[in-house]
N, C-alpha and C positions, 0 to 999 in steps of 0.2 A: 533150468530148474535148480533148486538149492540141493545139490547132491549130498552135502553134509547132513541136512535135515532128513533126507530120504533114508540114509544109512542109519541115522539115529533111530528113526521110527521102526525100521525093520528089525534092528538089533534089540530095541525095547521089547517088541512082541516076542522075539525068540528067547530072551533071557529074563523075562519078567518074573518067573517063578523063583529062579536062583537069586535074583536081586532082592526079592521080598524076604527070602530066608536070611540074607545078609543083614537087612534092616532090622528084622526081629532079633537076630543074635546080638546086635550092637546097641539096641535101645537100652537094655539094662546096664551094659558096661559103661556107656557114656552118660548114664543117669538122665536120659532124655525123656521128655514128656511124650514126644512123638518124632518120627523121622519120615521124611518124604523125599522121593527122587523126582526131579522135574527136568524137562527139556526147556532150554532158555532161548528166547529171542532177544539178542543183545540190543536190537534197535528199538523195539517197542517196550522192552522191560517186562514182557509177559512170560511167565514160566508155567508150562502145562504139566500138572502132576501126572506121572506115569506109574508110580509105585509107592506104597506106604507100608508101614509095619502092620501087624495083624490087629493091633488095637484101634486102628483107624479105618473106617469104611471109605473106600475110594469112590467118588462120584465121577461119572463119565465127563471127560474133557474139563475137569476142574482146573482153575488157573489162579496164580498169585502174581500181583503186579509189584515189581521192585521199585524203590525210590531211585532217583537219578544218581545220587552219590554212591549208592551200592553198585549200580551199573558201571560207573567209572572205575570202581575198585576191582571188578571181575578179572581183568587181565593181569592185575598187579600182584595178587597173593593167592595161594591155593586155599587158604583157610582164613575166614574173617573172625574178628572178635564178636562177642554177642551184641546184636543190634536189636533195639526195641521193636517188638513185633507190631506196635502201633504205627510204625513208619511204612509198613507194607499194606497193600490192599488185599485182605484175606477173603477167601470164599466162605460161605456159611458154615461149612463143616469144620473150619479151622478157627472160627471166631472165639472159641473157648480159650485159645492161647493168646488173645490180643494183649493181655497184661503181662506176658512173659517176653522172652528174648529168642532171637533166631541166630544160629551160627550158619553161615553159608560156606559150603565146601565145593570147590570147582572141579568139574570132570572134564578132562581134555582129550582130544583125539590124537592121532599119530602126528598131525601137523601142529600140535600144541595150541589148537584153537579150542575155546570153551564151547562145549556142545551140550552140557547139562550141569545141574547143580544138585547137591544134597542139602536139604534144609533140616537142621536139627533144632527142635524146639526145647529150650532149657529154661529153668526157672530163675537162675541167677544171672547177673550182668557180668560176672567174671568167671572164666573157666579155671578149674584146677588143672595142675600139670597132668594128672592122670586122665582127666576128661579130654584134654587137648590131644594127648598121644593116641587115645582110643579112636577119637574122631578122625584124626589124620590117617591112621591105619585103615579105618573103614573106607575113607575116601580113596585111598590108593587101591584097595581091593576092588572097589566098584570100577575105578578107572581102568585097571588092568583087565578086568572081566570084559568091559566094553571094547577096549582096544583089541583084545584077543578075538572076540566075536566079529569085530569089523574086518579083521585081517582074513579070517577064515570064512567070511560070508560067501556062499556059493554064487550069489548073483551080483556081487559088488562090481566086478569089472564089466559084466554085461550091462548093468544098470548105467554105468558111466558112458558106455558106447551108445546106448539107446537115448540117453538124455542129450548127448552132444548132437546126435542125429536129429532129435526132435527140435532142438534149438535152431539148427540150420534150416530145416524144413519150415519151421514157424516163421523165421525171418524172411524167407523167400516168398512164402504165400501170404504174409501179413495176417496170419490167423494164429492167435495165441492159444496154447494149451495150458491147462491148469489142473490141480488136484487138491482136494481138501480131505485130510484124514480126520474122521470124527473122534477117534480115540484120543488124539492129542490136540486137536484143533489147529494143527499146523497147515498153512496154506502154501503149496509149492506151485510155481508157474514159470513159464518161459519168459524171456525178456520182452517179447511183444505184449504179453498179458500184463506184466508189471508196468510197462510204459502206458498202457491203456488205462490202468487203474490209478496211475500217478503214484505208484509205490515202487519206483525203480530201485531205490536203495534199501527197501525193506524186504527181507527174505522170508519172514515168518509172521503171519497175522492170523487171527482167528476168524470164525465165520461172521461174528457180529460186525467186525470192522469192514468186511466186504459188503455186508448188507447196509451199512451206514452210507454207502455211496448212492443208495437209492432213496427215493421219496417213500414215505410210509405206505402209500397205496401200492406202489410197485413191489415193495418188500413183502407185503401181505399176500399179494398175488403170486409171487415167486414161491413163498413157503407153501401156499396151497397147492401149487404145481408139484412141488417135491412130495408132499404127502399123498397126492393123487397118483404120482408115478410109482411110489412104493408099492401100491396095490395093483398097478397096471403094468405098462410096458417097461417101466423103470428107465425111461429116457423121455426127453421133450426138448422142444426148441421154442424160444421166446424172444421177441424184440422188446427191449426195455431202454428207458432213459436213465443215465447215471450221472452223477457229479463226482469227478475224480478228486483226489486229495489236494489238487491245486485249485479246485473250484471250477473247473471247466466242465460244461455240460456236453454229454456225448450220447449218441444213439448206437446201441450195440446189439448184435445178434448173438444170443447165448444158447449153446447146445450143451445139454446136461445129461450125463449117464450116472446111474446110481448102482452102488454095490451093496447088496443086502445080505445080512446074516440072520438065520432063523435060530432063535434061542431055544433052550431045552423046554421052556414053557410053551413053545409054539409061537411066541410073539416075534415080530420082525424088528430087526435092529439095523439102522443105517450106519454102515461102517466107513463108507468112502463115497465121495462124489468126484467126478472128473469130467472133462469135456473140453470144448474149445470156445473161444470168444472172438468176435470179429467186429471191427469198427465200421459202422455204416453211417457215420455222421455226415460225411461229404455227400454220400448218395442221397440221404434224406434232405440235406440242404439244397442240393441241386434240383431235386424233385419239387421242393417248395418254391424255389426261385423261378423255375420254368412255368409254374402254374400261374396263369393269367399274367404273363410277362409285361404286356402292354400297360396294364393298370399299375403294376409295380413301378415301372419307369416314370409314368406320369405322376404318381404319388411322390416319388423321390424328387423330381424336379419341382413340384409345387411346394415342397417343404423348405426349399432353400430361400434365403432372404434377398436374393438377387434375381434380376430378369435374366433368363437364358433363352436366346434366340438362335435358331439354326437358319443359315442363309445360303442359297446356292450361288453359283458363279455369276448368275444374271442379276443378283440382288433381290431375289424373291424370298420372302420370309416363309420357311417351311414349317416351323413349329415355334411355339411360345408358351411359357409357363404362366401360372396365374398371378405371379408377382407383377406382371406388366400392368395389371389393373390398378394395383395399389400405387405404383410409381407414375405411370403415364396416363392412366385413365381408360385405356383401351381394354376391351375384352380380348382374350386370346384369339377367338374366332374372327374378331375385327381385323387382326393383323395377318393371320395365316393366308397365304396366297397374294398378299399385297406387296408392292415394291417398297424396299426399305427407305426410299425417299420420303415416305409418309411421316417418318419420325426424325429424319436427319436434318440438321441445320448447319452448325459450324463448330469448330474447335473452340473451347472456352477461352476467353480473354484474347482472341485473335480474329482475323478475318479469313483464316484458312478454312476451306470447305470441310465438311464432316468426313471422317475416315470411313464412314459407312458408304460413301460414294466412291471411295478408292480403297477397296478392301485389301489389296496387296500392300499398299503403303501402311495401312493400319497393322497388318500382320508383321511387317518388318519392324515397325517401331515397338510393338509389344514384345517381339523376340529379343530386341536389343535392350530395352529399358523398362519393361513392365507395362502398366496400364496407361491410357490416355484420358484426358478430361474432355468431355463433350457436353454441348448444350443440346439436349433432345427436346423435341416438340411434344407437349402434353396434348391430350385430346381437346382441352379447352383453349388451346393456343399458347399457353404459357411455355416458357423455356425452363427446363429442369437441369441443374448441374449434376452431371453423372460421371462416374469413373467406369471406363469401358476397357475390357480386355478381349483381344481377338486370338483365337486358336483355330487350327484346322483338324479335320477328321475325315476318314473315308468310310462311307456307308454304301454297300452294294456297288462298289467301284465308282461311286460318285463323290467328288471332293466337295465338302461342305465347310463353311466358316461358322464357328460357334462364337457368339458374342455374349459375354457375361457383363451385365450392366448393374451398377450399384448407385443408388441415390446418395450423394454426399452433401446435399444441402443442409440437412439436420446435423450431420457429422461436423461440418465446418462451423456451424453455430455453436455446437457443444464444445468443440475444441477451444474456440475463443472464450466461451463462458467459463470453462474450467481453467483456462490460462488466467483469466481475470481473477477467479477465486484463489488460485494458487499464488499469484504475485501481488495481490492487493489486500491491505488490512480491511476487514469487514466493517469495523466501526468507523474509522477515520477516512477511508478511501485513499490513504497514502500508500506508496509502494511498501511492501513488507520485507521481512528478512530474506525470503527467497529471492525477491527482486534485487535486494542488496547484493546477494551472492552473484546473480547474473550480471549485475552492473559492474562489480569488481572484476569478473572474468573478462568482460569487454575492455575495461580500462587497462587490465594487465597486458593486453596485446598492443597497446599504444606505446609509442616511443617517448620515454620520459628521461632519456639520458641527458638532454640539454638542461633540464631543471629537475634535479634529483629528489626534491622534497615535496611531500603532499600533506595536507592537514585533514584529519578526521575528528569529529566531535560526537559526544554522547550527552544528551540532556535527559536526566532521570528525574521524574516527579517523586519526591520523597514522601509527601504526606497524602498520597493517593489512597492508601489503606485507611487512613483516618476518615476521609470523606466517604469512602465506600461504606464503612461501618455506620456513619451518621446518616447518610442520605440514600444509600442503596446503589446497586449496579447501574440502573438507567441514568442516574445523575453522573456517574463516572464516565459513562459513554458520552454524555453531553459535554462534559468538561474536556474530554480528549478530542472531540470534534471541534470545539472552539480553539483549542491549541493548534490542531492540525490546520484549520483555516488561517490562523495567524501565521504559521510557518509558510504556508503557500503564498499568502499576501506579501510577506516580508521578502521571500527569496525568489518568487516567481512573478507575481503580478506587478509589483512596484519596482522590481529590479534594484532594490536597495542593497541587496546582496546577491552573490552568484554562487549558489550551492544547491546540491541535491539533497532532499529530505526523505527519510525512511522511518516508518513506524515499526519498531522491533520490541518484542516481548510485551509485557503488560502496560508499562507506562514509561517506555524509553524511546527516544527519538535519536536516530543517527544522522549525521550530516557529513557531507564531503564537499570541501571547498573546491570549486572548479579551477581555481588558480593554483599553479605550481610555482615553486620557489627555488632560487639558486642557492640561497643561504638559509641556515636554520633560524637565524635571528629574524629574518623577514617573516618566516612562517609563524614564529611565536607572536610577533606583533599582530599579524593578521588574525590569529586565533583569538587573541585578547579582544580585538575589535569586534569580531563576530560574536563573542560571548557577551560583550556589552550591548550589541545590537539585539541579541536574543532576549536579554534581560529587559530591555526597554520596550521592544515591539511585541514580543511573544508572551513573556511571563508576567505581564501586568495582571492585577487581581481581576477575577471574573465575577460578574454580578449574577446572583442566584437568589431568588425569593427576597428581593430588595436588600440583599446582604452582599458584601464583597468577600469572596473567598480568595485567600492568599495562596499562591502557588509556591511551594518550597521545592527547590531543585538542587541538584548537584550536577555540574557540567564538567566534563573531562575532555580535554583536547589532547591530541598527540601528533607530533611531527614524525611522519613515517617515511623512511628511506625507501627507494624504489625496490630494493631486494626483499623487503618485507611486505610488498604490495600483494597480499593474498587474503581471501575471506577469513580463513582460520586465524591468521596472525592478527589481522586488524580487529576482528571480533574479540580475540583474547585481550588485546591491548585496551579496547574500550570497556571491557567488562572487568578489568583488573581493579582491585581495591587500591585507591591511591594512599600514599603515606602522607602524614600531616606535614612532613618536611618540604614537600613540593607544592604546598598551598600558596597561591598568589594572594597574599594578604591585602593587596591594594584593592582587589575587586571582590573579595570575599565578604559576605555579610551573614547575618543570622538566617536570612531567608534563602540566599543563593550562594552556594559554595562553588568555586571555580578552581580547577587544577589543570596543570599542563604537564604532559610527559614529553620530555625532549628526546631527540634521537639518541643522544648520549645515554639517557636513562634506559632506553630500550637495549642499547648495546651492553650497558652494565648489567641489566637484568639477565640477559641471555648469557653473559660471561659468568655471572654468579651461578646461574642455573646449571651450566655445564661443569662448573668447578665443584659444585656440591657433591657430585657423584664420586669424586676422588678425595674429598676432604678427610674422610676417616682413614683411608688407606695411606694417605701421605702424612698422617699424624699432624694435621693442621688444627684439629679441635683440641680445646682444653677446657677445664672448668674453673670457676671461681666460686667462693662460698661467702654468703652474707649471714652472719649470726643473728639469731633471735634471742632476746633477753626476757627474763621474767621481771616482776616488780622489784626484786632485790638486786638486779643487775647481773644475774648469773646466766651464762649461755645454756639454753635448754634445747636448742635445735639450730640447724643452719640450712638455708636454702641453697641447693646446688644450681648454679647458673651456667649455661652453655656459652662458650666464647669461640670465635674463629679468627685465627691469625692467618690471613691469606698471603701466600708468598709474593704476590705482586700488588694486591690492593691494600695490603696491610690489615689493620684491625677492621673487620666488617661488623657493623652493629647488629645485634640480635633482631632489632625492630625491622631490619632490612632483609636479612637472610632467612629468618624463621617463616615469614609469610610465603616466601618463594619455595622453601622446603615443603610447606604444607600444600601448596598448589601442585607440586611435582612429585609427591609421594615419597620424599626423602625423610620426612619427619619421623616416621616410625623407626627407621634405622638410627636416627639421631637419638630418639628417646631410649632405645635399648643401649646405645653407647653410653649415654649419661647414667643410666641405671647401673651399668657395669662399673663405671668410675666411682659412683657413690658407694657401691658395695666394696670396691677396693679400699676406699677410705675407711669405711666402717670396719673392715677386716683389720686394717692397720691399728685402728683404735682398740679393737678387741685384744690384739696382741700386746698393747701397752696398758690394758685394763682401764681404758677411758670410756666412760659411759656417756654417750651422746646420741642424738638422733639427727637424721638428715631428711630433707623434703625435696622431691623432684616434681617437675611440672609434666603433666600428661594432658593430651587434648582429645577431642572427639575423633580426630584423625587417627590417633593411636588406637583407641578402643574399637574403631570401625574395622580394623584388621582382625580377621578371624584368629590368627595365630599370635597376636601380640601378648595376650594375657599369659599363655603357656610359655612363651619365650621369656617374658619378664620374670615370671615365677622361677623358671629354670635358671636364670642368671643369679637370682638371689640365693637359691638353694645351693648352687655350685660354690658360692663363696661362704656358705654355711652362716648366713646372717639371719638373725631373728627378724621375722616379718614386722614385728612391732617397732623396729628401729627405723622404718621407712614410712614417711608420710607422702601421700600422693596428692598433689594440688591440681584441681580441675577448675575451669572457669564456670561461672554460674550459668552462662548461656548454653554451654555444652550439655548441661543436665536438663535445663528447662526445654530447650528446643530439640534436644537429641532424640533420636528414634529409640524405641523400646530396647533394642539390642545394646545400646550404650548403657542404659540404666541397668540392664541385666548384668553386664560385665563389671559395672561399678560394684554391684552386690557381690559378684564372684570374688573380686579383689578384697572386699571387706571380710568375706568368709575365710579368706586365706590369712587374715590377721593384719593386713595393712591398714593404717589410719588414713582417712580421707578428709581433705581440707578443701573449702571453697575459696578460690582466689578471686580478688576484685569484687567482693560481695557488695551488692546494693546498687551497682551502676547499670545493671541490665534490667530487663523486664522481669521483675521478681515474681515468683509464684511459690510462696512459702510452704506449700503442701509438700514439696520434695524434701524439706528438712525432716519431716516426720516419716516419709515413705522410704528414704534412702539412709543408709548407715553412715551419716556424716559425723565427724568428730570435732571439726574446727571450722571457724569462719575467719577470713582475713578481710578486715575492713579496708576498703580501697583508700589510696592516698588522697583522692579528691575530697573525701569527707574529713580526713585528718587535717589537710591544709585549710579547709574552710572553717574549721572550728575557731580559729583565732579571730575571725571577723564576723562570725554568724552564730548567734545563740541558738537558732533553729537547727543548724548542723550539729551543734553540741548535743541538743536534745535527741536528735536522730541517732547519733552514735550511742548515746546512753540507752535509747530504746533497743538498739541492736544488741547491746551487751546484756541487757536485762532479759531479752527474749532468748539469747544464747544460754544464759544461766538456767532459765526455766526448762530448756531442752537438754541441759547437761552438756553443752558444747563450749569449747574454748574459743577465745577471740584474740586475734593478732592484729595490732594496729600497724599498717604498712606506711612507709614514707615518712617516718619521724625525722624532721630536719631541724627542730629547735627545742629548747628546753620547755618552752610554753606548750608546744604540741605534746611533748612527753607527759607533762603534768596533767594536761587536760585529758589525754587518753587514759591515764591511770584513774583520774576522777570519774570518768565515764564508766569504768568497770572493765576495761580491756585486761586480759590476763597475760599477754605477751606483746613484745614490741620489736620493730624492725625498721631500719632506716639509716640514712647517711649520718645523722647526728650520733647514732650509737656505733655504727661500723659500716664502712663502704664494703662492697664486694672485694675479697682479698684472694691472693693465690693460695695454693694448698699448703706451702711451707709456713706462711704467716698464720694461716688458720690453725695448723697443728700447734704452733707455739702458743696461740691463745688458749686452746682447749687444754693443752698440757699444763700451761701456767695456772689455769683455773683449778685443775686437779690438785696442784701443789698448794 
């Protein structure tokens, strides 16, 4: 039992009058609205009020529920600050103080454990120094009073001895004792009782929590029993079903004794309940199980989805469940008493006789390696493929063999069916990406050391989306089936090529050339030949509705060394966006693009990827700046361009290392580094009183990082640079195709005061709505339009339209890629407000750029 709770209860009853006087005396001194003393259950957070000042009428077993954060505070401080009373669950008599505050003062015993609390209801959220001192003095007086009474309690030691003895007897007999004090609502019990109720770690709960373990009907019946016993023998025994705090259902025998007090008015008052509780779940379960045991076993065997036969040593079937009818067609009574030869034939896929005819051999095989496959005879004469497991058992000193039989005919069909679904493309019937992975796993185990190079190809249909929008999905499935049949005819039926073809993703076909190569040059020539074969035999126009549909494709081939022969690596290579520099111009056309990735390209890619991680720490990165001029030839801003001087590769082009950085998550670090360098330059300009602006490039990869904006702003603020001095350039595609979070962060940057510019405007799938929806300040007209103006009047009109639209939206326009005087004059005539290009200035180092902006100032 909870000895500390028992002592607290007995002490409360003995000292309740003197404590009430203390509370009355200090209510005025502490300027309290009311003061109450309560015993606290630290586990449940429920405090039972045992005494109050004279201005508050105490209701029997009234309790207050503490919030969890106050419970955590109890052991830490003797006196809390005022806490809003609304955070507590107050009884009806205290609801008048719900809009006030509560100060909690802790009462501890001689072992420094919290055994009670004083609750002081105050009107203000802050205590005065005088209030704090009076409350603490009152707390100490109550604590000393209780500790003194606990020490001199005449029954304290005897109670400890009795409770220890009670715990020991309870554990031996497996009968739990319990007590419920109605004055405080505290429940005390032996360890057996707490385990039975599932409240092993809870020392004090109220009556309602105990009643909650019962269903409503049991609870009502038990309350009726208590009321009836109050007027009668004041004890009773009842068998009830409970559900403990862990959700386990139990049947218990409850013996209850009542302690009654007669009031001055003559009414009876229940002051204490006590008794014992015994778990009879196992007894009840055993009784139920033994009831009609034969039907129980039969029902159990009939519910399984396998045949269960018991066979004696002579091969006679002694029992069979109902599943035998579903699988073999026999009724159980047809087999019982028959020789097992009635169903035995032979082992599946062999001429070995059935193990039912040699049970010892069957038992040995099952003991060593699991089940065996048998062909068993159906009642109609068919043979059914089954999985059989043999075990032995002893019943009434007779050895029996139990055979468990499962029909695997359907299972085998389903396995093959699911395997077909998993490894085959549903539309074309070609092997899919999963099959490609299995294929590579098998190839990886083959010896390729003699010929170290292999060739893989990816053929992607580029205009499939256009045809889907025009004709619908069924037509696309038709087109893909036509292409698949052509691939099969070209590389399998006619043997014009020797390759495996796989359908991967929406409109991508992967190929692996079966031939391996000693030299990389041989593999490149073979890849070109296969690309030409595919273009001629597979990618010819397809007739649909008396029209020819042109198939536009991009074909990528790669020479893969044996060490990269893995599904992950090859899929990454075939999915990589090719650079225009590796385009094979001899076989490229407007309709079919062909690219080849050499083994050296793969090596260089991986070398660059691994070098990127240390480029910043090794100080290999630097920036160049390209000025932007207004119509009068003054520098109004400059674009910060990232450069990389590799210690072994030399100068690596941005067009090469930026895509690799974006694929491998280094781009965000590079973006922050460029921001820091730009802020450093602007800080130097500030110190020299140079007024200029800089623009830096950021991408969707930057903005997708949750911490990028905060880190970016933190860098700018650390250099104490005005946000208006920085322009952030984003690509048009990042805004149009970007997810909503990208556009949200663009707005967030604009709210911080940064200017936003759209780079390469006009070359993507434009959706001009974003110009109104997003806080854009500038458009950069792509160099493609600027170059075309010299030879095309239409391009000139297009640039003019862009500038007019920008003016209407109050946006600036920057003409990119100015390389001739004519281009500059035409850009000015079209209405561009700023200009940038090699004709005006090439990207320059920091020193030359400083000379230019300083010279302009002079």
